[in-house]
C-alpha positions in Angstrom: 5.1 8.0 -27.7 1.8 9.9 -27.2 1.7 12.9 -25.0 -0.7 12.8 -22.0 -3.4 15.4 -21.4 -5.3 15.2 -18.1 -8.9 16.4 -17.7 -9.9 18.4 -14.7 -12.2 15.6 -13.7 -9.2 13.2 -13.6 -7.1 15.6 -11.6 -10.0 15.8 -9.0 -10.4 12.1 -9.0 -6.7 11.5 -8.5 -6.6 14.0 -5.6 -9.2 12.0 -3.9 -7.1 8.8 -3.9 -6.0 8.2 -0.3 -3.9 5.1 -0.7 -0.3 5.6 -1.7 -0.2 2.1 -3.1 -3.2 2.7 -5.3 -1.8 6.0 -6.4 1.5 4.3 -7.3 -0.4 1.7 -9.4 -2.3 4.5 -11.2 1.0 6.2 -12.1 2.4 2.9 -13.4 -0.7 2.5 -15.5 -0.3 6.0 -16.9 3.3 5.1 -17.8 2.0 2.1 -19.8 -0.6 4.2 -21.5 2.0 6.8 -22.4 4.2 4.1 -24.0 1.4 2.2 -25.7 -1.7 4.5 -26.3 -4.0 1.6 -27.2 -2.9 -0.4 -24.0 -6.3 -0.4 -22.4 -9.4 -2.4 -23.1 -12.1 -1.1 -25.4 -14.7 -3.2 -23.6 -16.5 -0.3 -21.8 -19.9 -0.2 -20.1 -22.5 1.7 -22.1 -22.9 4.3 -19.3 -19.2 5.2 -19.5 -19.3 5.5 -23.3 -22.4 7.7 -23.1 -20.5 10.1 -20.8 -17.0 10.1 -22.4 -17.6 8.9 -26.0 -17.4 5.7 -28.0 -13.6 5.7 -28.4 -12.8 5.5 -24.7 -10.6 2.8 -23.3 -10.0 1.6 -19.7 -7.3 0.2 -17.6 -8.3 -1.5 -14.4 -6.4 -0.2 -11.4 -8.4 -1.7 -8.5 -10.6 -0.4 -7.2 -10.9 2.0 -10.1 -11.2 2.0 -13.9 -8.9 4.6 -15.4 -10.8 6.0 -18.4 -9.0 7.6 -21.3 -9.3 8.3 -25.0 -6.4 7.7 -27.4 -6.1 9.9 -30.5 -3.4 8.2 -32.7 -3.6 10.8 -35.4 -2.7 13.5 -32.9 -0.3 11.3 -30.9 -2.4 12.2 -27.8 -3.9 10.4 -24.9 -6.6 12.3 -22.9 -7.0 10.9 -19.5 -10.7 11.4 -18.7 -11.5 10.0 -15.2 -11.0 7.5 -12.4 -14.3 5.7 -11.8 -14.8 3.4 -8.9 -15.4 0.1 -10.7 -18.5 -0.8 -8.7 -20.3 2.4 -9.7 -20.4 1.7 -13.4 -21.9 -1.8 -13.5 
């Protein structure tokens, strides 16, 4: 099971979530990512790849995309950001 590492950006993004239900869904998504590092989709908009790198993945947690990078050789998941889904398309 990979260990999770959270970016400062993600911590700030999560602190801005005002809905307890959305926050609970985000935490469940993080549990899935922790169990299965390659859980998310590699189909990422170019603007997100330009900002976070070509290896990022996403998990949709409406209304956000949870952006992370999985490093299997290090058994590590770096959680990069929560991006409002409308802002990246």
